[in-house]
C-alpha positions as CSV (number, residue, x, y, z in Angstrom):
1,X,-13.2,43.3,115.4
2,X,-11.0,46.3,114.4
3,X,-12.4,49.6,113.2
4,X,-12.4,50.1,109.4
5,X,-10.0,53.0,109.7
6,X,-6.6,52.4,111.1
7,X,-4.6,55.1,112.6
8,X,-0.7,55.0,112.9
9,X,2.1,57.4,114.0
10,X,5.4,57.7,112.4
11,X,8.2,60.1,113.7
12,X,10.3,62.1,111.2
13,X,13.8,61.5,112.3
14,X,16.8,63.4,110.9
15,X,17.9,60.5,108.7
16,X,14.7,60.5,107.1
17,X,14.9,64.1,105.9
18,X,16.5,65.9,103.0
19,X,18.8,68.8,102.8
20,X,15.9,71.2,103.8
21,X,15.1,69.2,106.9
22,X,11.9,67.9,105.5
23,X,10.8,64.2,104.9
24,X,11.4,62.8,101.5
25,X,8.7,61.7,99.2
26,X,10.0,58.2,99.2
27,X,10.0,58.1,102.9
28,X,6.5,59.3,103.2
29,X,5.7,56.5,100.7
30,X,7.4,54.1,102.8
31,X,5.2,55.2,105.8
32,X,2.1,54.6,103.8
33,X,3.1,51.1,102.9
34,X,3.9,50.5,106.7
35,X,0.6,51.8,107.6
36,X,-1.1,49.4,104.9
37,X,0.8,46.5,106.2
38,X,-0.2,47.2,109.9
39,X,-3.7,47.8,108.9
40,X,-4.0,44.4,107.0
41,X,-1.9,42.4,109.6
42,X,-4.4,43.5,112.5
43,X,-7.4,42.6,110.3
44,X,-6.3,39.1,109.1
45,X,-5.0,39.6,105.7
46,X,-1.6,40.7,106.0
47,X,1.8,39.2,104.8
48,X,1.8,36.2,107.1
49,X,-1.9,35.2,106.3
50,X,-1.4,35.7,102.6
51,X,1.8,33.8,102.4
52,X,0.2,30.8,104.2
53,X,-2.3,30.8,101.5
54,X,0.4,31.0,98.8
55,X,-0.5,34.5,97.9
56,X,1.3,38.0,98.2
57,X,0.1,41.6,97.9
58,X,1.2,43.6,94.8
59,X,1.1,47.3,94.6
60,X,-0.6,48.2,91.1
61,X,-1.0,51.9,91.3
62,X,-0.4,54.7,93.8
63,X,-1.2,58.7,93.8
64,X,0.3,60.7,96.5
65,X,-0.5,64.4,97.0
66,X,1.4,66.3,99.7
67,X,0.3,69.8,100.7
68,X,3.0,70.3,103.3
69,X,6.0,68.1,104.0
70,X,6.5,67.3,107.6
71,X,9.8,68.4,109.2
72,X,12.5,66.9,111.3
73,X,11.5,65.7,114.9
74,X,7.8,66.0,114.2
75,X,5.1,63.1,114.2
76,X,3.1,62.3,111.2
77,X,-0.3,60.4,111.8
78,X,-1.5,58.2,108.8
79,X,-5.1,57.1,108.6
80,X,-5.9,54.3,106.2
81,X,-8.9,52.5,105.0
82,X,-10.2,50.1,102.3
83,X,-12.7,51.6,99.8
84,X,-13.7,48.8,97.4
85,X,-13.0,45.4,96.6
86,X,-13.5,43.4,93.4
87,X,-12.2,40.2,91.9
88,X,-8.9,41.6,90.8
89,X,-8.2,44.8,92.8
90,X,-8.8,46.4,96.0
91,X,-8.4,50.2,96.5
92,X,-7.0,51.8,99.6
93,X,-6.9,55.4,100.6
94,X,-4.7,57.4,103.2
95,X,-4.9,60.6,104.8
96,X,-1.9,62.2,106.8
97,X,-1.8,64.8,109.3
98,X,0.9,66.7,111.1
99,X,1.5,66.8,114.9
100,X,-1.2,69.3,115.3
101,X,-3.8,67.3,113.6
102,X,-3.8,69.5,110.5
103,X,-4.2,67.4,107.1
104,X,-1.1,67.7,105.1
105,X,-1.7,65.1,102.3
106,X,-3.7,62.2,100.8
107,X,-3.0,59.1,98.9
108,X,-4.8,56.5,96.9
109,X,-3.5,53.0,96.0
110,X,-4.6,50.0,94.0
111,X,-3.6,46.5,95.1
112,X,-3.8,43.0,93.5
113,X,-2.9,39.6,95.0
114,X,-0.9,37.1,93.0
115,X,-0.2,33.4,93.4
116,X,3.3,32.8,94.8
117,X,4.2,30.1,92.5
118,X,2.2,30.9,89.2
119,X,2.6,34.8,89.7
120,X,-0.9,35.0,88.3
121,X,-3.8,37.1,89.9
122,X,-6.0,35.6,92.6
123,X,-9.7,36.3,93.3
124,X,-9.7,38.8,96.1
125,X,-13.4,38.2,96.8
126,X,-12.4,34.8,98.1
127,X,-10.0,36.5,100.5
128,X,-11.7,35.9,104.0
129,X,-12.4,39.3,105.9
130,X,-11.3,41.7,103.2
131,X,-14.7,42.8,102.2
132,X,-15.8,43.2,105.7
133,X,-13.6,46.2,106.2
134,X,-14.7,48.3,103.1
135,X,-15.5,51.9,104.3
136,X,-16.7,54.4,101.7
137,X,-17.9,57.0,104.2
138,X,-14.6,58.9,104.5
139,X,-13.5,61.3,101.8
140,X,-10.2,61.2,99.9
141,X,-10.4,64.8,98.1
142,X,-7.8,64.2,95.4
143,X,-7.8,63.2,91.8
144,X,-8.2,59.6,91.1
145,X,-5.7,57.1,89.8
146,X,-5.4,57.5,86.0
147,X,-3.6,56.0,83.1
148,X,-0.2,57.5,82.2
149,X,0.6,57.8,78.5
150,X,3.6,55.9,77.0
151,X,6.6,58.0,76.0
152,X,6.8,57.1,72.2
153,X,8.9,60.2,71.2
154,X,10.2,63.6,72.3
155,X,11.7,62.4,75.4
156,X,15.3,62.3,77.0
157,X,17.1,59.5,78.7
158,X,17.5,61.0,82.2
159,X,19.2,58.4,84.0
160,X,20.2,54.6,84.2
161,X,20.9,52.2,86.9
162,X,21.3,48.5,87.6
163,X,19.0,47.0,90.2
164,X,21.3,46.0,93.2
165,X,21.0,44.5,96.6
166,X,19.6,47.7,98.4
167,X,17.0,48.1,95.9
168,X,15.3,44.7,96.1
169,X,12.5,43.4,98.3
170,X,11.7,40.2,99.7
171,X,11.0,38.8,96.3
172,X,14.3,40.0,94.9
173,X,12.4,42.5,92.7
174,X,12.7,46.5,92.8
175,X,11.1,47.6,96.1
176,X,7.9,49.8,95.5
177,X,9.5,52.8,97.0
178,X,12.8,52.4,95.1
179,X,10.9,53.1,91.9
180,X,9.9,56.5,93.4
181,X,13.4,57.1,94.7
182,X,15.0,56.6,91.5
183,X,12.4,58.7,89.6
184,X,12.9,61.7,91.9
185,X,16.6,61.5,91.7
186,X,16.5,62.5,88.0
187,X,15.7,66.1,89.0
188,X,18.5,68.6,90.0
189,X,18.8,69.5,93.6
190,X,18.3,73.2,92.6
191,X,14.8,72.2,91.7
192,X,14.0,71.1,95.2
193,X,15.3,74.6,96.3
194,X,12.6,76.4,94.5
195,X,9.8,74.0,94.3
196,X,8.3,70.8,95.9
197,X,6.7,67.9,94.4
198,X,2.8,68.3,95.0
199,X,1.7,65.1,93.3
200,X,3.1,61.8,92.3
201,X,1.2,59.1,90.5
202,X,2.9,55.7,89.7
203,X,1.6,52.9,87.6
204,X,3.7,49.7,88.4
205,X,3.6,47.7,85.3
206,X,6.0,45.1,85.7
207,X,8.8,43.8,88.2
208,X,12.4,45.2,88.1
209,X,14.5,42.1,88.6
210,X,17.9,42.1,90.5
211,X,20.7,42.7,88.0
212,X,18.7,44.2,85.3
213,X,19.8,47.6,83.8
214,X,17.0,50.1,83.7
215,X,16.7,53.5,81.7
216,X,14.6,56.3,83.0
217,X,13.0,58.4,80.2
218,X,11.7,61.9,80.9
219,X,9.5,64.3,79.1
220,X,8.0,67.6,80.4
221,X,4.2,67.5,79.4
222,X,3.3,71.1,80.6
223,X,4.9,73.6,82.9
224,X,6.0,71.6,85.9
225,X,4.4,68.5,84.9
226,X,6.7,65.5,84.0
227,X,6.2,62.0,82.7
228,X,8.8,59.5,83.4
229,X,9.2,56.0,82.3
230,X,11.5,53.2,83.6
231,X,12.4,50.7,81.0
232,X,14.1,47.3,80.8
233,X,15.3,47.3,77.2
234,X,12.1,48.1,75.3
235,X,9.7,46.9,78.1
236,X,8.0,49.4,80.2
237,X,8.5,48.4,83.8
238,X,7.0,51.6,85.5
239,X,5.6,54.9,84.5
240,X,5.0,58.1,86.7
241,X,3.4,61.5,86.4
242,X,5.1,64.2,88.7
243,X,3.6,67.5,89.3
244,X,5.8,70.4,90.9
245,X,4.5,73.4,92.7
């Protein structure tokens, strides 16, 4: 039996960094998902096991806080563990360290499982082995996952795009990290010169389908805190709250 906490290393190569030589937020998010995938695969409830049961994991919510962005040619270590399981959701936490073992960020995530044919939620308590790895003894000292308010007024249309080949995942839906990539791209590059995104919280509401035209709405809630919403027509696909420092 594997340990409850999985530990995985990722190298920050030049092609994963931005103009500052630092890892981008979507790249860090991608590493988190890779760590979660490896952790689940090793313990018997990963992609292959799930698809054999006609199920698939769906990311519902995620919050990432980065205290210090790792730089080019450095190694980032990600620790991940399962915190809770109920009928509909399981919560997974992450801690990431730089090459010297210094903690540089944390993340929280909420996952559901859906039936591949009906696309309806499945009972996670019936998933063999998952509850055996619940580990509540390790701290994740960042704010929990919260509800993001809908943008009903006083917003601007910051961007629009059509979901294309490089945006989609194995299900031909918008890739989880592509939501984040499109959200952070609405900000001018000059903002990245002066500040960094300290926290991003994402609520995945519905699937962005291949070929869909999506609008990104933006409103500044308070100084350096923005609410963004991705819409397909009038339907909300995804919401995010981004805090800069």
